[in-house]
C-alpha positions, 0 to 999 in steps of 0.5 A, spaced: 483 656 086 489 661 087 490 665 093 489 671 090 482 669 088 480 666 095 482 673 098 478 677 093 472 673 094 472 673 101 472 681 101 466 681 097 460 684 101 453 682 099 446 686 100 440 683 102 435 686 096 429 685 101 431 690 107 438 693 105 442 689 110 450 688 108 453 681 110 461 683 111 465 677 111 470 681 116 465 681 121 461 674 120 455 673 124 455 672 131 448 671 132 449 664 128 456 663 130 459 664 123 466 666 124 469 672 122 472 672 115 467 667 112 466 668 105 458 669 103 459 663 098 461 659 104 455 660 109 451 654 111 445 653 106 440 654 112 443 661 113 438 667 112 438 675 113 439 676 121 434 682 119 428 680 115 430 672 114 431 672 107 434 667 104 441 667 101 438 668 093 435 675 095 442 677 096 446 681 091 454 682 090 456 689 092 463 688 091 469 689 096 470 695 101 473 701 097 472 698 090 470 702 084 463 702 084 459 700 077 460 695 072 466 692 071 466 693 064 465 700 064 470 702 069 475 704 063 471 709 061 470 716 063 477 719 063 479 714 068 474 717 073 470 711 073 476 707 076 476 711 082 473 709 089 467 712 092 471 716 097 476 719 091 470 720 087 467 724 093 474 728 094 474 730 087 467 732 086 467 737 092 474 739 091 472 742 084 465 745 087 470 748 092 474 751 087 468 753 083 465 757 089 472 760 090 472 762 083 465 765 083 467 769 090 473 772 086 468 776 082 467 780 088 474 783 088 473 786 081 468 791 084 
């Protein structure tokens, strides 16, 4: 396995489908003595969700922090908007909404 693949794997977060707990590799699990930086795939077989005790098969890969959301095959669609990170999408949406509000308020100056 290349170091690039290892780095990408170790950054992936996993969410418990039962309770919503998110396992963050950069935080580990201090309750079970899982060291910081341990990828989800390398957790012990007997590891369970610290909140609801669900097994690892109940967890879903939600990607790394700041990664574009959505399915990988769909990231090329949507005039480039799909490949934006969630933070950049929020900035784009609220900027457009703010400009629209300013445009609508400018009609008061016509009267």
